[in-house]
C-alpha positions as CSV (number, residue, x, y, z in Angstrom):
1,X,-8.6,-14.0,24.4
2,X,-8.5,-10.5,25.9
3,X,-9.9,-7.8,23.6
4,X,-9.8,-4.1,23.5
5,X,-13.0,-2.3,24.2
6,X,-13.0,-0.8,20.7
7,X,-12.7,-4.2,19.1
8,X,-15.6,-5.9,20.8
9,X,-18.2,-3.1,20.9
10,X,-18.5,-2.7,17.1
11,X,-18.8,0.5,15.2
12,X,-20.6,2.4,18.0
13,X,-18.0,1.7,20.6
14,X,-15.2,2.2,18.1
15,X,-16.4,5.7,17.5
16,X,-16.6,6.2,21.2
17,X,-13.0,5.1,21.6
18,X,-11.8,7.2,18.7
19,X,-13.6,10.3,20.2
20,X,-11.8,9.5,23.5
21,X,-8.5,9.7,21.6
22,X,-9.6,12.9,19.7
23,X,-9.4,11.2,16.3
24,X,-12.9,11.9,15.2
25,X,-15.0,15.0,15.1
26,X,-17.9,15.2,17.4
27,X,-15.9,14.2,20.6
28,X,-17.3,17.3,22.4
29,X,-20.9,16.5,21.5
30,X,-20.5,12.9,22.4
31,X,-19.1,13.8,25.8
32,X,-21.9,16.3,26.3
33,X,-24.4,13.5,25.6
34,X,-22.6,11.2,27.9
35,X,-22.6,13.7,30.7
36,X,-26.4,14.3,30.2
37,X,-26.9,10.6,31.1
38,X,-24.7,10.7,34.2
39,X,-26.0,11.6,37.6
40,X,-25.4,15.1,38.8
41,X,-21.9,15.9,40.1
42,X,-20.8,18.5,42.5
43,X,-17.1,19.0,42.8
44,X,-15.5,20.5,45.8
45,X,-12.3,21.6,44.1
46,X,-10.5,22.6,47.2
47,X,-11.0,19.3,48.9
48,X,-10.9,17.1,45.7
49,X,-14.2,15.4,46.7
50,X,-16.9,14.2,44.3
51,X,-20.4,14.2,45.6
52,X,-22.8,12.0,43.6
53,X,-26.5,11.9,44.0
54,X,-26.9,8.7,41.8
55,X,-26.6,5.1,42.8
56,X,-23.5,4.4,40.7
57,X,-21.3,6.2,43.1
58,X,-19.9,3.8,45.7
59,X,-17.0,5.2,47.6
60,X,-14.1,2.8,48.2
61,X,-11.4,3.4,50.8
62,X,-8.3,1.5,51.3
63,X,-7.4,3.4,54.5
64,X,-9.8,1.9,57.0
65,X,-8.7,2.1,60.6
66,X,-6.7,-0.9,61.8
67,X,-9.3,-1.4,64.6
68,X,-12.0,-1.9,61.9
69,X,-9.9,-4.4,60.1
70,X,-9.1,-6.3,63.3
71,X,-12.8,-6.5,64.1
72,X,-13.5,-7.8,60.6
73,X,-10.7,-10.5,61.0
74,X,-12.2,-11.6,64.3
75,X,-15.7,-11.9,62.9
76,X,-14.4,-13.9,59.9
77,X,-12.8,-16.3,62.3
78,X,-16.2,-17.3,63.7
79,X,-17.2,-19.3,60.6
80,X,-13.8,-20.4,59.4
81,X,-14.7,-24.0,60.3
82,X,-17.9,-26.0,60.6
83,X,-16.3,-29.2,61.9
84,X,-17.1,-28.5,65.6
85,X,-20.7,-27.6,64.8
86,X,-21.2,-30.8,62.8
87,X,-19.8,-33.0,65.5
88,X,-21.9,-31.2,68.1
89,X,-25.0,-31.8,66.0
90,X,-24.3,-35.5,65.7
91,X,-23.7,-35.9,69.4
92,X,-26.9,-33.9,70.3
93,X,-29.0,-36.2,68.1
94,X,-27.5,-39.4,69.7
95,X,-28.0,-38.1,73.3
96,X,-31.6,-36.9,72.4
97,X,-32.4,-40.4,71.1
98,X,-31.0,-42.1,74.2
99,X,-32.9,-39.7,76.5
100,X,-36.2,-40.2,74.6
101,X,-35.7,-44.0,74.9
102,X,-35.2,-43.7,78.6
103,X,-37.9,-41.2,79.5
104,X,-40.4,-41.2,76.6
105,X,-41.4,-37.6,77.2
106,X,-42.8,-36.0,74.0
107,X,-41.4,-32.7,75.1
108,X,-38.0,-34.1,74.3
109,X,-39.2,-34.5,70.7
110,X,-40.1,-30.8,70.4
111,X,-36.9,-29.7,72.0
112,X,-34.9,-32.1,69.9
113,X,-36.5,-30.9,66.6
114,X,-35.9,-27.3,67.6
115,X,-32.2,-28.1,68.4
116,X,-31.7,-30.0,65.1
117,X,-33.3,-27.2,63.1
118,X,-31.1,-24.6,64.8
119,X,-28.0,-26.8,64.2
120,X,-28.8,-27.1,60.5
121,X,-29.3,-23.3,60.4
122,X,-26.1,-22.8,62.3
123,X,-24.0,-24.9,59.9
124,X,-25.7,-23.5,56.8
125,X,-25.1,-19.9,58.1
126,X,-21.4,-20.7,58.5
127,X,-21.1,-22.1,55.0
128,X,-23.1,-19.2,53.5
129,X,-21.2,-16.5,55.3
130,X,-17.9,-18.1,54.3
131,X,-19.0,-18.0,50.7
132,X,-20.1,-14.4,51.0
133,X,-16.8,-13.3,52.6
134,X,-14.5,-15.3,50.3
135,X,-12.3,-13.1,48.1
136,X,-14.0,-9.8,49.1
137,X,-13.1,-6.7,51.0
138,X,-15.4,-6.8,54.0
139,X,-16.3,-3.5,55.7
140,X,-17.0,-3.1,59.4
141,X,-20.8,-2.7,58.7
142,X,-20.8,-5.9,56.7
143,X,-18.9,-7.7,59.4
144,X,-21.4,-6.5,62.0
145,X,-24.3,-8.0,59.9
146,X,-22.3,-11.2,59.4
147,X,-21.8,-11.5,63.2
148,X,-25.5,-11.0,63.8
149,X,-26.4,-13.6,61.2
150,X,-24.0,-16.0,62.8
151,X,-25.1,-15.3,66.4
152,X,-28.8,-15.9,65.9
153,X,-28.7,-19.7,65.2
154,X,-25.7,-20.0,67.5
155,X,-27.5,-18.6,70.5
156,X,-30.6,-20.4,69.5
157,X,-28.9,-23.8,69.7
158,X,-27.3,-22.9,73.0
159,X,-30.8,-22.1,74.3
160,X,-32.2,-25.4,72.9
161,X,-29.3,-27.3,74.6
162,X,-30.1,-25.4,77.9
163,X,-33.7,-26.4,77.6
164,X,-32.8,-30.0,77.0
165,X,-30.5,-30.0,80.0
166,X,-33.2,-28.5,82.2
167,X,-35.6,-31.3,81.2
168,X,-33.0,-33.9,81.9
169,X,-32.0,-32.6,85.3
170,X,-35.6,-32.3,86.4
171,X,-35.8,-36.1,86.1
172,X,-34.2,-38.7,88.3
173,X,-32.1,-40.6,85.8
174,X,-28.5,-40.0,87.1
175,X,-26.9,-41.7,84.0
176,X,-28.7,-39.1,81.8
177,X,-27.4,-36.3,84.1
178,X,-23.8,-37.4,83.5
179,X,-24.3,-37.8,79.8
180,X,-25.9,-34.3,79.6
181,X,-23.0,-32.8,81.6
182,X,-20.6,-34.2,79.1
183,X,-22.5,-32.8,76.2
184,X,-22.9,-29.4,77.7
185,X,-19.3,-29.0,78.8
186,X,-18.1,-30.3,75.5
187,X,-20.2,-27.8,73.7
188,X,-18.8,-25.0,75.9
189,X,-15.3,-26.1,75.1
190,X,-16.0,-25.8,71.4
191,X,-17.5,-22.4,72.0
192,X,-14.4,-21.2,73.7
193,X,-12.2,-22.5,70.9
194,X,-14.3,-21.2,68.0
195,X,-15.9,-18.1,69.3
196,X,-13.3,-16.9,71.8
197,X,-12.5,-13.9,69.5
198,X,-15.9,-12.5,70.3
199,X,-16.2,-12.9,74.2
200,X,-19.7,-11.5,74.6
201,X,-21.1,-14.0,72.1
202,X,-19.1,-16.9,73.6
203,X,-20.2,-16.1,77.2
204,X,-23.8,-15.7,76.2
205,X,-23.8,-19.1,74.5
206,X,-22.1,-20.7,77.5
207,X,-24.6,-19.2,80.0
208,X,-27.6,-20.3,77.9
209,X,-26.2,-23.9,77.7
210,X,-24.9,-24.3,81.3
211,X,-27.1,-21.9,83.2
212,X,-30.1,-24.3,83.6
213,X,-27.8,-27.1,84.9
214,X,-26.3,-24.7,87.5
215,X,-29.8,-23.5,88.6
216,X,-31.3,-27.0,88.9
217,X,-28.2,-28.4,90.6
218,X,-28.2,-25.6,93.2
219,X,-31.8,-26.3,94.1
220,X,-31.5,-30.0,94.6
221,X,-29.9,-29.6,98.1
222,X,-27.6,-32.6,97.6
223,X,-23.8,-32.3,98.1
224,X,-22.9,-33.8,94.7
225,X,-25.2,-31.4,92.8
226,X,-24.2,-28.4,95.0
227,X,-20.6,-29.2,94.2
228,X,-21.5,-29.5,90.5
229,X,-23.1,-26.0,90.6
230,X,-20.0,-24.5,92.3
231,X,-17.6,-26.2,89.9
232,X,-19.6,-25.2,86.8
233,X,-19.8,-21.6,88.0
234,X,-16.1,-21.5,88.6
235,X,-15.4,-22.9,85.2
236,X,-17.6,-20.3,83.5
237,X,-15.7,-17.5,85.4
238,X,-12.4,-19.0,84.5
239,X,-13.4,-19.4,80.8
240,X,-14.6,-15.8,80.7
241,X,-11.3,-14.5,82.1
242,X,-9.3,-16.7,79.8
243,X,-11.3,-15.5,76.7
244,X,-10.8,-11.8,77.6
245,X,-7.1,-12.3,77.9
246,X,-6.9,-14.2,74.7
247,X,-9.1,-11.6,73.0
248,X,-6.8,-8.8,73.9
249,X,-3.7,-10.7,72.9
250,X,-5.3,-11.8,69.6
251,X,-6.4,-8.3,68.8
252,X,-2.9,-7.0,69.3
253,X,-1.4,-9.8,67.2
254,X,-3.9,-9.3,64.3
255,X,-3.3,-5.5,64.4
256,X,0.4,-6.0,64.1
257,X,0.0,-8.5,61.3
258,X,-2.4,-6.3,59.4
259,X,-0.1,-3.3,59.7
260,X,2.8,-5.3,58.5
261,X,1.0,-6.7,55.5
262,X,-0.6,-3.4,54.7
263,X,2.7,-1.6,54.6
264,X,4.1,-4.1,52.2
265,X,1.1,-3.8,49.8
266,X,0.5,0.0,49.9
267,X,2.0,2.8,48.0
268,X,3.9,5.1,50.5
269,X,2.8,8.4,48.9
270,X,-0.9,7.9,47.9
271,X,-1.8,5.0,50.3
272,X,-3.3,3.2,47.3
273,X,-2.6,-0.5,46.9
274,X,0.6,-1.2,45.0
275,X,1.3,-3.7,42.2
276,X,1.7,-6.6,44.6
277,X,-1.7,-5.9,46.2
278,X,-3.3,-5.5,42.8
279,X,-1.9,-8.8,41.6
280,X,-3.2,-10.6,44.7
281,X,-6.6,-9.0,44.3
282,X,-6.8,-10.0,40.6
283,X,-5.9,-13.6,41.3
284,X,-8.3,-14.0,44.2
285,X,-11.2,-12.4,42.3
286,X,-10.5,-14.2,39.1
287,X,-10.9,-17.6,40.9
288,X,-14.3,-16.5,42.0
289,X,-15.5,-14.8,38.8
290,X,-18.9,-15.8,37.5
291,X,-19.4,-17.3,34.0
292,X,-20.9,-14.7,31.7
293,X,-19.2,-11.7,33.3
294,X,-16.1,-9.9,32.0
295,X,-13.1,-8.3,33.7
296,X,-11.8,-4.9,32.7
297,X,-8.2,-3.6,33.2
298,X,-7.7,0.1,32.8
299,X,-4.2,1.6,32.4
300,X,-4.3,5.3,33.5
301,X,-1.5,7.8,32.6
302,X,-1.6,11.5,33.6
303,X,-1.1,14.0,30.8
304,X,0.9,17.0,31.6
305,X,2.3,15.8,34.9
306,X,6.0,16.5,34.2
307,X,5.4,20.2,33.5
308,X,3.7,20.5,36.9
309,X,6.8,19.1,38.5
310,X,9.0,21.5,36.5
311,X,6.8,24.6,37.2
312,X,5.7,24.0,40.8
313,X,8.3,21.6,42.2
314,X,8.2,18.0,43.3
315,X,6.3,18.7,46.5
316,X,3.4,20.1,44.5
317,X,3.7,17.1,42.2
318,X,3.4,14.8,45.2
319,X,0.3,16.6,46.4
320,X,-1.2,16.4,43.0
321,X,-0.6,12.6,42.9
322,X,-2.4,12.3,46.3
323,X,-5.3,14.3,45.0
324,X,-5.5,12.2,41.8
325,X,-5.5,9.0,43.9
326,X,-8.4,10.4,46.0
327,X,-10.5,11.1,42.9
328,X,-9.7,7.7,41.4
329,X,-10.9,6.0,44.6
330,X,-14.2,7.9,44.4
331,X,-14.7,7.2,40.7
332,X,-14.6,3.4,41.0
333,X,-17.1,0.9,42.5
334,X,-16.7,-0.6,45.9
335,X,-15.9,-4.0,44.3
336,X,-13.1,-2.5,42.0
337,X,-9.5,-1.8,42.9
338,X,-7.3,1.1,41.9
339,X,-3.5,0.8,42.4
340,X,-0.5,3.0,41.7
341,X,2.0,1.4,39.5
342,X,4.6,4.0,39.8
343,X,5.3,7.6,38.8
344,X,2.1,9.1,37.3
345,X,0.7,5.7,36.2
346,X,-2.2,3.9,37.8
347,X,-4.3,0.8,37.1
348,X,-7.9,-0.1,37.8
349,X,-9.3,-3.6,37.8
350,X,-13.0,-4.3,37.5
351,X,-14.7,-7.7,38.0
352,X,-18.3,-8.8,37.6
353,X,-19.1,-6.5,34.6
354,X,-22.2,-7.6,32.7
355,X,-21.0,-6.0,29.4
356,X,-18.2,-4.0,28.0
357,X,-20.2,-0.7,28.2
358,X,-19.7,-0.7,32.0
359,X,-16.0,-0.6,31.4
360,X,-16.4,2.4,29.1
361,X,-18.6,4.2,31.7
362,X,-15.7,4.0,34.2
363,X,-13.2,5.3,31.7
364,X,-15.4,8.4,31.0
365,X,-15.9,9.0,34.7
366,X,-12.1,8.9,35.3
367,X,-11.5,11.3,32.4
368,X,-14.2,13.7,33.6
369,X,-12.8,13.6,37.1
370,X,-9.2,14.4,36.0
371,X,-10.4,17.4,33.9
372,X,-11.6,19.2,37.0
373,X,-9.0,21.7,38.4
374,X,-6.8,20.6,41.3
375,X,-6.3,23.1,44.1
376,X,-2.6,22.7,45.1
377,X,-0.8,25.3,47.2
378,X,-3.3,28.0,46.3
379,X,-2.8,27.3,42.6
380,X,-5.3,25.8,40.3
381,X,-3.7,23.0,38.3
382,X,-5.2,21.5,35.2
383,X,-4.2,18.1,33.9
384,X,-5.9,15.3,31.9
385,X,-5.6,11.5,31.8
386,X,-5.3,9.0,29.0
387,X,-6.7,5.5,29.5
388,X,-6.1,2.2,27.8
389,X,-8.9,-0.3,28.5
390,X,-8.8,-4.1,27.9
391,X,-11.9,-6.3,28.5
392,X,-11.6,-10.0,28.8
393,X,-13.9,-13.0,29.5
394,X,-11.0,-15.4,29.8
395,X,-10.9,-17.0,33.3
396,X,-7.3,-17.9,32.8
397,X,-6.2,-14.3,32.1
398,X,-2.9,-13.0,33.4
399,X,-2.9,-9.5,35.0
400,X,0.6,-8.8,33.7
401,X,-0.4,-9.6,30.1
402,X,-3.6,-7.6,30.4
403,X,-1.7,-4.6,31.7
404,X,0.7,-4.8,28.8
405,X,-2.1,-4.8,26.4
406,X,-3.8,-1.9,28.1
407,X,-0.5,0.0,28.2
408,X,0.0,-0.6,24.4
409,X,-3.5,0.6,23.7
410,X,-2.9,3.7,25.9
411,X,0.2,4.7,24.0
412,X,-1.6,4.0,20.7
413,X,-4.2,6.5,21.8
414,X,-1.5,9.1,22.8
415,X,0.3,8.7,19.4
416,X,-3.0,9.1,17.5
417,X,-3.8,12.2,19.4
418,X,-0.3,13.6,18.8
419,X,-0.6,12.9,15.0
420,X,-3.9,14.7,15.0
421,X,-2.4,17.8,16.7
422,X,0.5,17.8,14.2
423,X,-1.9,17.7,11.3
424,X,-4.0,20.5,12.8
425,X,-0.8,22.6,13.2
426,X,0.4,22.0,9.7
């Protein structure tokens, strides 16, 4: 069952929640103590930017260039399937066994072992990278590292296959030559199909696998082998040209698809994700959540936003919402998501929290961020924010239900604060 943060943290956390609402004395001293624990903060009020020197600050942006997201999509397609690699590994082992039976050269054993190890590494890397990328927002830098981790065993196996082909073509067994050609060209066809989105990687693998066959065939000074060298070279050139054309077309198609999907899941004013994007993010991350961790849902409502609209106009109100969204982005972790629900209401979802205190840390960061003045049209505008926080360890939780609970808690806090002010006035 989902629980409010105050209910599950006991007396200490209940006091912290009450101080947040302004119900108990000592709120100011508690906040001072909390700030003393935080890393140093330097606000650039004019730009609305928070610079943190601590490790807890992990900026998150939902406005990455489309070119970066296209690159990420192309890299992720490299390890979308391991079927081709598995089939290639099996065929390589069979051909290696046949070649060793025919020739009996111990060098084949060394090359074969290297090829098998690299194939296992290649398949394992694909499975591991798929697991790492599943349900996560991947940045361009992460995608670059993923591509390098994929390329190392991939190019290594291509080199092992090229070395195997070189040893075979140095011999005189014509039947082994034909078998090796089938294996090498079959491998290259798989490379074009699976790695065509990254032409440099694909062409490098093809040259490593086919290059030795072309070189040996060209030096044999026999018409059949000379023709083989010419045909193989022409096929490589044609494959390269085809991959470049497909790469350009795929890049444009992915860019158009990403732009279309992004527009449907993004708030038009603040560029934050909208409720649809937040719901998809929640469901995807919930399916991958680790046992023993909790999820936190924060409902954020701005205090004093309507007077800003009344005093400064709706244009200033829009600028304020944009500035608020920017600060919220900088307050959360990279793995969290903040979305605009509508008007002056926002929601933040956190997964992978070790304990409920981490949810409270974010709520205090958000409150502190909102208390800093906003520079809007040469005016310094002060607002605050109220937060309702729900923490749940239920892996069957529903985002809509958790948001309702957080919203209920939020307005309970607001009512309690209002009663306290009326009492103080009376």
